[in-house]
DOKOLBA-296222 format. One line per 4 residues: number of its first residue (from 1); their letters; for each residue y, z, x of C-alpha. Coordinates in pm, 1 decimal, decimal comma. Example, Ala and Ser with C-alpha at 12.3 -4.5 7.8 and 13.67 -1.06 7.14 Angstrom:
2
1 = AS = -450,0:780,0:1230,0; -106,0:714,0:1367,0 .
***
This chain:
84
1 = MEVY = 11280,6:10117,8:8052,2; 11639,0:9985,9:8056,8; 11688,9:10118,7:8411,9; 11382,4:9927,0:8534,0 .
5 = VSYN = 11497,6:9602,7:8371,7; 11845,8:9637,5:8525,3; 11695,5:9720,5:8865,5; 11461,2:9423,8:8848,3 .
9 = RYIQ = 11738,2:9178,1:8762,7; 11974,4:9325,9:9022,1; 11719,2:9301,4:9304,1; 11610,3:8949,9:9203,6 .
13 = NNIN = 11971,5:8835,1:9194,1; 12044,6:8995,0:9530,7; 11741,5:8830,4:9693,4; 11838,1:8499,9:9533,9 .
17 = QQLA = 12189,2:8521,1:9682,3; 12063,0:8621,0:10026,9; 11812,0:8336,5:10041,3; 12068,0:8083,3:9918,6 .
21 = SKDY = 12317,9:8200,7:10183,3; 12054,3:8130,5:10451,3; 11988,8:7781,6:10307,4; 11633,6:7859,4:10196,1 .
25 = PLCY = 11519,4:7639,4:9908,2; 11484,4:7861,0:9600,0; 11122,4:7824,0:9489,0; 10887,6:8024,8:9271,8 .
29 = FKNG = 10517,2:8018,4:9184,3; 10366,9:7983,1:8838,6; 10016,2:7889,4:8736,6; 9816,9:7843,2:8416,7 .
33 = QAAE = 9696,5:8205,0:8420,6; 10044,7:8331,4:8328,8; 10102,2:8445,0:8686,8; 10456,8:8406,2:8810,1 .
37 = LNFV = 10596,6:8500,8:9148,7; 10972,6:8546,0:9187,2; 11019,7:8378,3:9525,1; 10818,6:8160,3:9760,4 .
41 = LQKE = 10953,4:8076,7:10104,6; 10826,5:7822,6:10350,1; 10933,2:7816,9:10712,3; 10746,4:7562,8:10921,6 .
45 = NNII = 10377,1:7626,1:10839,2; 10431,7:7980,7:10712,3; 10437,1:8063,4:10341,1; 10576,1:8396,5:10219,2 .
49 = GIEV = 10551,1:8530,5:9863,3; 10803,6:8783,5:9727,8; 10754,5:8967,9:9398,0; 10994,8:9215,0:9235,4 .
53 = VKGE = 10812,4:9443,2:8991,0; 10947,7:9682,7:8731,3; 10945,0:10056,4:8787,2; 10727,6:10218,0:9048,8 .
57 = KVKS = 10432,9:9986,7:8987,1; 10328,8:9857,0:9327,8; 10041,4:9629,3:9230,1; 10123,6:9277,9:9122,1 .
61 = RSLN = 9863,4:9056,8:8955,7; 10084,8:8754,2:9018,5; 10115,5:8832,6:9389,0; 9738,0:8876,6:9412,2 .
65 = IFSI = 9672,6:8540,3:9242,6; 9932,7:8372,6:9464,9; 9770,9:8521,1:9776,9; 9423,1:8405,2:9676,1 .
69 = TNNP = 9529,0:8051,3:9587,4; 9783,0:7988,0:9866,7; 9677,8:8207,4:10160,7; 10036,1:8303,4:10260,7 .
73 = SYSI = 10128,3:8433,1:10605,2; 10226,1:8753,3:10428,5; 10349,2:8879,9:10093,0; 10617,0:9128,0:9987,8 .
77 = CLSL = 10614,4:9340,7:9672,5; 10937,6:9527,7:9589,1; 10949,1:9810,2:9335,6; 11143,3:10129,8:9274,0 .
81 = ENFT = 10890,3:10299,9:9501,3; 11047,9:10110,7:9794,8; 11385,1:10272,1:9720,9; 11306,2:10630,0:9616,3 .
***
């Protein structure tokens, strides 16, 4: 469990730094259903959701809720499965 938590924080921090270096506003999504998405980008009329999940879990309830409510251009879900 500790490895997953460290991975999650490391990846989130890395994405945060990369987005900030490209002058993207750092935004996230949260709604009343306890769904929270790590990053939301907007470029012109395109919305992109990015979620970093623990372990090898590749399904994200938060990303699904975000996609239904906001109809993004596309969404990205990062997990350990992306890197193994």
